[in-house]
VOBA-1610 file (N, C-alpha, C; in pm, whole numbers, padded with zeros to 5 digits, always signed):
BEGIN
Met-04284+04477-07100Met-04406+04508-07002Met-04337+04583-06867Glu-04226+04565-06833Glu-04157+04620-06707Glu-04135+04758-06765Cys-04115+04789-06875Cys-04099+04953-06911Cys-04207+04992-06924Ala-04334+04951-06991Ala-04464+04988-06986Ala-04522+05013-06841Leu-04520+04916-06761Leu-04565+04932-06616Leu-04503+05072-06537Arg-04366+05060-06586Arg-04294+05149-06500Arg-04342+05318-06554Ala-04364+05304-06699Ala-04418+05451-06774Ala-04539+05474-06704Phe-04634+05390-06706Phe-04775+05421-06646Phe-04761+05454-06492Ala-04676+05379-06420Ala-04672+05417-06280Ala-04618+05542-06245Glu-04525+05603-06354Glu-04463+05720-06316Glu-04544+05853-06378Glu-04606+05812-06513Glu-04657+05902-06569Glu-04835+05916-06558Gly-04891+05778-06519Gly-05030+05769-06497Gly-05112+05740-06605Leu-05217+05689-06610Leu-05274+05634-06726Leu-05322+05724-06842Gly-05348+05852-06793Gly-05365+05944-06864Gly-05270+06003-06955Arg-05152+05975-06912Arg-05038+06036-07002Arg-04931+05964-07066Ala-04905+05855-06972Ala-04810+05751-07026Ala-04821+05718-07165Gly-04722+05684-07290Gly-04766+05650-07408Gly-04621+05564-07446His-04635+05551-07577His-04522+05476-07624His-04385+05514-07623Ala-04394+05656-07643Ala-04259+05740-07642Ala-04190+05722-07503Arg-04253+05716-07391Arg-04194+05698-07265Arg-04158+05565-07251Val-04227+05456-07289Val-04223+05303-07291Val-04079+05289-07358Ala-04056+05343-07507Ala-03957+05332-07580Ala-03830+05395-07514Asp-03812+05519-07451Asp-03742+05553-07372Asp-03682+05486-07267Leu-03759+05439-07184Leu-03715+05351-07077Leu-03654+05204-07125Gly-03714+05146-07248Gly-03656+05043-07270Gly-03537+05066-07375Gly-03506+05170-07418Gly-03392+05209-07492Gly-03385+05144-07640Val-03530+05164-07673Val-03567+05085-07793Val-03624+05218-07893Ser-03647+05203-08003Ser-03725+05298-08102Ser-03877+05325-08067Val-03928+05391-08091Val-04066+05415-08065Val-04152+05334-08168Pro-04117+05303-08296Pro-04188+05200-08373Pro-04158+05070-08319Thr-04063+05046-08232Thr-04046+04904-08204Thr-04170+04882-08087Val-04198+04973-08000Val-04299+04981-07920Val-04422+04942-07979Phe-04469+05042-08090Phe-04576+05006-08178Phe-04590+04903-08240His-04499+04817-08247His-04487+04670-08315His-04553+04585-08219Tyr-04513+04602-08101Tyr-04572+04510-07990Tyr-04729+04568-07942Phe-04724+04697-07947Phe-04859+04751-07890Phe-04897+04849-08012Pro-05003+04809-08100Pro-05034+04906-08217Pro-05096+05027-08199Thr-05174+05044-08064Thr-05210+05162-08036Thr-05217+05202-07893Arg-05232+05311-07829Arg-05221+05339-07678Arg-05328+05259-07601Glu-05435+05228-07674Glu-05562+05145-07603Glu-05482+05032-07575Val-05426+04989-07672Val-05394+04838-07692Val-05235+04812-07561Leu-05171+04945-07553Leu-05065+04939-07459Leu-05131+04965-07316Met-05228+05046-07291Met-05306+05064-07163Met-05364+04929-07150Asp-05435+04862-07207Asp-05474+04723-07178Asp-05394+04627-07141Ala-05265+04606-07210Ala-05172+04528-07175Ala-05119+04535-07023Val-05120+04675-07011Val-05050+04712-06851Val-05136+04681-06735Leu-05281+04704-06798Leu-05397+04674-06697Leu-05420+04511-06677Asp-05394+04462-06777Asp-05403+04282-06786Asp-05302+04249-06688Glu-05155+04302-06709Glu-05059+04266-06603Glu-05101+04288-06474Val-05150+04384-06431Val-05189+04430-06273Val-05295+04350-06242Glu-05412+04329-06321Glu-05529+04259-06282Glu-05454+04095-06256Ser-05366+04061-06350Ser-05324+03918-06345Ser-05232+03882-06202Phe-05158+04012-06180Phe-05057+03985-06061Phe-05159+03997-05929Phe-05255+04084-05918Phe-05330+04095-05813Phe-05422+03959-05784Ala-05498+03909-05877Ala-05576+03792-05884Ala-05499+03695-05846Ser-05372+03664-05903Ser-05287+03568-05870Ser-05240+03570-05724Leu-05210+03662-05682Leu-05174+03683-05534Leu-05285+03653-05456Ala-05409+03682-05486Ala-05494+03677-05403Ala-05543+03510-05390Gln-05551+03443-05531Gln-05580+03306-05525Gln-05467+03208-05470Ile-05339+03231-05475Ile-05266+03176-05427Ile-05243+03184-05276Val-05270+03295-05207Val-05284+03297-05081Val-05428+03206-05006His-05551+03248-05096His-05655+03187-05056His-05676+03028-05085Arg-05606+02992-05158Arg-05586+02834-05173Arg-05524+02766-05083Arg-05416+02841-05010Arg-05350+02763-04886Arg-05427+02709-04772Gly-05543+02772-04762Gly-05623+02718-04662Gly-05608+02794-04511Gly-05674+02721-04420Gly-05653+02781-04283Gly-05801+02862-04229Thr-05768+02911-04149Thr-05892+03000-04093Thr-05912+03099-04164Ala-06025+03149-04167Ala-06060+03259-04257Ala-05979+03379-04204Ala-05953+03397-04093Ala-05873+03501-04026Ala-05732+03506-04061Ser-05687+03367-04070Ser-05547+03360-04098Ser-05527+03377-04231Val-05613+03344-04340Val-05634+03356-04464Val-05605+03513-04503Leu-05701+03586-04456Leu-05740+03725-04494Leu-05603+03792-04427Thr-05537+03765-04320Thr-05411+03832-04251Thr-05324+03805-04340Ala-05301+03669-04409Ala-05185+03647-04506Ala-05202+03723-04612His-05340+03740-04686His-05351+03837-04797His-05332+03954-04785Gly-05375+04023-04677Gly-05324+04165-04636Gly-05164+04198-04625Leu-05081+04100-04556Leu-04965+04108-04547Leu-04869+04085-04674Ala-04933+03995-04784Ala-04880+03950-04889Ala-04903+04115-04967Phe-05005+04152-04968Phe-05021+04287-05055Phe-04932+04391-04989Leu-04907+04427-04872Leu-04822+04493-04809Leu-04679+04465-04877Glu-04636+04358-04869Glu-04516+04305-04908Glu-04501+04347-05059Ser-04619+04333-05131Ser-04604+04369-05297Ser-04597+04542-05297Cys-04612+04609-05203Cys-04580+04747-05243Cys-04443+04749-05237Glu-04379+04682-05185Glu-04221+04680-05185Glu-04170+04615-05309Thr-04204+04502-05331Thr-04163+04415-05413Thr-04208+04439-05578His-04347+04505-05583His-04401+04535-05725His-04456+04672-05705Pro-04380+04782-05681Pro-04428+04910-05661Pro-04497+04971-05771His-04475+04948-05891His-04526+05000-06020His-04663+04949-06038His-04689+04790-06011His-04815+04742-06013His-04902+04830-05923Ile-04865+04857-05788Ile-04937+04914-05685Ile-04975+05058-05745Arg-04882+05125-05794Arg-04886+05265-05848Arg-04998+05256-05953Val-04974+05177-06048Val-05094+05158-06166Val-05220+05157-06099Trp-05221+05032-06017Trp-05355+04988-05955Trp-05419+05123-05893Leu-05340+05217-05783Leu-05401+05308-05726Leu-05468+05414-05840Asp-05384+05439-05937Asp-05414+05543-06044Asp-05560+05480-06102Trp-05539+05343-06140Trp-05674+05289-06218Trp-05812+05294-06102Ser-05769+05285-05966Ser-05914+05311-05904Ser-05946+05432-05903Thr-05906+05518-05938Thr-05960+05645-05949Thr-05987+05713-06091Ala-05954+05608-06185Ala-05966+05673-06325Ala-06114+05667-06385Ile-06210+05743-06342Ile-06346+05727-06384Ile-06375+05770-06531Arg-06314+05692-06622Arg-06323+05692-06738Arg-06393+05585-06844Glu-06439+05637-06960Glu-06524+05532-07041Glu-06440+05383-07028His-06337+05393-07094His-06291+05263-07115His-06221+05187-06995Val-06150+05245-06915Val-06114+05182-06806Val-06201+05163-06667Trp-06295+05240-06658Trp-06382+05233-06517Trp-06447+05110-06502Pro-06523+05081-06599Pro-06609+04945-06590Pro-06524+04812-06595Arg-06391+04834-06647Arg-06282+04711-06615Arg-06234+04708-06483Tyr-06212+04827-06433Tyr-06167+04822-06287Tyr-06293+04779-06190Leu-06412+04786-06213Leu-06496+04764-06126Leu-06537+04617-06154Ser-06524+04560-06263Ser-06502+04416-06293Ser-06414+04332-06212Phe-06273+04399-06238Phe-06159+04368-06140Phe-06165+04321-06005Gln-06228+04464-05934Gln-06254+04481-05804Gln-06353+04354-05758Glu-06482+04344-05840Glu-06570+04244-05810Glu-06511+04111-05804Arg-06393+04072-05893Arg-06319+03940-05903Arg-06254+03937-05761Leu-06178+04049-05703Leu-06115+04050-05580Leu-06203+03998-05464Val-06309+04076-05465Val-06419+04086-05357Val-06475+03927-05381Gly-06499+03889-05490Gly-06548+03737-05484Gly-06459+03631-05401Ile-06342+03623-05430Ile-06229+03566-05361Ile-06234+03583-05244Val-06195+03697-05174Val-06230+03716-05016Val-06350+03675-04989Ala-06496+03706-05052Ala-06609+03675-04985Ala-06615+03510-04963Glu-06563+03453-05059Glu-06541+03296-05046Glu-06491+03250-04948Thr-06388+03289-04902Thr-06297+03258-04778Thr-06392+03286-04654Ile-06433+03407-04657Ile-06532+03453-04552Ile-06644+03347-04530Ala-06732+03325-04645Ala-06836+03239-04622Ala-06790+03097-04580Arg-06676+03047-04612Arg-06615+02923-04575Arg-06593+02922-04441Gly-06543+03021-04383Gly-06524+03047-04229Gly-06647+03051-04161Leu-06750+03088-04210Leu-06889+03098-04159Leu-06953+02952-04133Cys-06928+02871-04277Cys-06979+02727-04258Cys-06917+02654-04165Glu-06772+02696-04120Glu-06698+02603-04047Glu-06716+02662-03902Gly-06773+02768-03877Gly-06792+02829-03735Gly-06684+02901-03679Gln-06610+02951-03773Gln-06479+03046-03719Gln-06509+03166-03743Val-06625+03221-03817Val-06666+03363-03835Val-06814+03397-03776Pro-06835+03469-03689Pro-06982+03487-03633Pro-07073+03502-03732Pro-07194+03443-03705Pro-07319+03439-03814Pro-07351+03593-03860His-07321+03689-03768His-07373+03803-03833His-07286+03892-03927Val-07193+03800-03963Val-07079+03877-04059Val-07150+03837-04209Asp-07162+03946-04275Asp-07222+03910-04421Asp-07076+03923-04504Pro-07054+03810-04574Pro-06934+03788-04648Pro-06921+03885-04746Asp-07000+03921-04824Asp-06982+04007-04928Asp-06938+04164-04890Thr-06998+04213-04785Thr-06989+04336-04700Thr-06829+04337-04644Ala-06815+04234-04578Ala-06693+04212-04516Ala-06593+04205-04627Ala-06602+04136-04710Ala-06497+04124-04837Ala-06482+04292-04930Arg-06573+04357-04934Arg-06558+04479-04969Arg-06495+04572-04880Leu-06520+04566-04738Leu-06439+04639-04657Leu-06299+04639-04654Phe-06269+04484-04664Phe-06137+04417-04660Phe-06041+04487-04787Val-06120+04472-04919Val-06064+04526-05054Val-06039+04690-05034Gly-06163+04767-04967Gly-06107+04892-04935Gly-06008+04945-04845Asn-05980+04834-04733Asn-05883+04871-04657Asn-05745+04843-04726Ala-05725+04774-04837Ala-05595+04757-04918Ala-05559+04885-04985His-05662+04947-05032His-05638+05086-05084His-05594+05190-04977Met-05632+05195-04860Met-05587+05268-04766Met-05437+05248-04725Ala-05426+05100-04694Ala-05280+05062-04677Ala-05202+05094-04782Ala-05218+05078-04905Ala-05120+05114-05004Ala-05119+05277-05031Val-05202+05361-05007Val-05169+05498-04993Val-05086+05544-04899Met-05139+05464-04755Met-05036+05502-04657Met-04888+05472-04669Lys-04875+05315-04760Lys-04753+05281-04759Lys-04652+05345-04829Phe-04730+05448-04925Phe-04643+05515-05016Phe-04616+05669-04954Ala-04664+05698-04841Ala-04654+05825-04741Ala-04497+05832-04715Pro-04441+05934-04690Pro-04306+05940-04668Pro-04283+05905-04529Asp-04400+05916-04433Asp-04382+05875-04280Asp-04534+05813-04258Pro-04541+05701-04278Pro-04654+05617-04237Pro-04725+05653-04084Pro-04829+05667-04080Pro-04868+05727-03921Pro-04886+05589-03877Leu-04904+05487-03907Leu-04945+05367-03837Leu-04854+05248-03868Asp-04838+05139-03790Asp-04765+05022-03815Asp-04878+04935-03896Leu-04818+04934-04045Leu-04918+04885-04129Leu-04965+04753-04109Glu-04869+04645-04067Glu-04889+04510-04046Glu-04978+04487-03928Asp-04991+04585-03826Asp-05062+04576-03736Asp-05225+04625-03758Leu-05207+04731-03864Leu-05342+04757-03922Leu-05412+04650-03998Val-05333+04561-04072Val-05393+04446-04132Val-05469+04353-04028Arg-05364+04331-03933Arg-05446+04233-03828Arg-05568+04293-03747Gln-05544+04428-03723Gln-05665+04485-03664Gln-05787+04492-03730Ala-05760+04512-03872Ala-05882+04507-03967Ala-05941+04360-03982Val-05850+04275-04004Val-05933+04139-04002Val-05990+04108-03873Ala-05950+04141-03771Ala-05990+04106-03639Ala-06161+04194-03644Thr-06146+04299-03683Thr-06259+04407-03672Thr-06354+04344-03761Leu-06323+04320-03892Leu-06421+04273-03993Leu-06486+04148-03929Leu-06413+04037-03869Leu-06482+03928-03846Leu-06525+03923-03685Ala-06516+03985-03595Ala-06542+03984-03454Ala-06663+04063-03421His-06645+04163-03469His-06757+04282-03396His-06875+04286-03482Pro-07003+04282-03370Pro-07117+04283-03433Pro-07147+04439-03479Ile-07234+04429-03593Ile-07281+04565-03666Ile-07354+04643-03563Leu-07301+04763-03545Leu-07388+04873-03458Leu-07512+04929-03523Pro-07610+04929-03452Pro-07747+04969-03497Pro-07738+05134-03548Ala-07785+05152-03658Ala-07791+05292-03712Ala-07860+05386-03596Cys-07799+05499-03609Cys-07865+05602-03491Cys-07979+05666-03556Ser-08081+05667-03474Ser-08198+05747-03500Ser-08187+05899-03463Gly-08250+05976-03578Gly-08235+06096-03554Gly-08111+06181-03595Gly-08018+06121-03662Gly-07922+06162-03739Gly-07805+06221-03600Gly-07823+06158-03515Gly-07714+06217-03398Gly-07589+06099-03407Ser-07511+06131-03348Ser-07381+06037-03318Ser-07405+05946-03234Pro-07334+05816-03286Pro-07366+05691-03179Pro-07326+05719-03040His-07257+05798-03012His-07194+05827-02878His-07280+05921-02788Glu-07370+05982-02855Glu-07455+06083-02794Glu-07587+06000-02706
//
């Protein structure tokens, strides 16, 4: 699996296959086919691993308890750390998030909903406990949180990240859970006009 993850991280969901996995593992191509009889089975196994990794990371952090803000901050920081400790998982996830193909796209959307659900549950708990302002919609805030993770991962792999990413996580959580929603502008103008 480690070799398969690396192959898909380096070559992408559209190109990686049995030959590259075999090369990285120092085994024959038929050996890889023994474990993964088709390319689809191979790709599904890699996506299973990526989904399991990120779902487990979220569940572990969110089960620890604490305020909604502290849990979301811990989740964001754990995700940033995974960019260092599990870069192949992150790279496959980034590629998967843009792979609008028949087989993998519906599965990605389902996986994303699973993550959004974990985060939204923590925010809803914070609402019930009075830690989160009543104007915060748990589902919307959770979607923004998960979207911020994508941006943070892209910036983490930049040669020279433009921001302190740990501060970005803290600012994002504070913004999601504190600021009221601004009214929409009438007439299509800027809110500053």
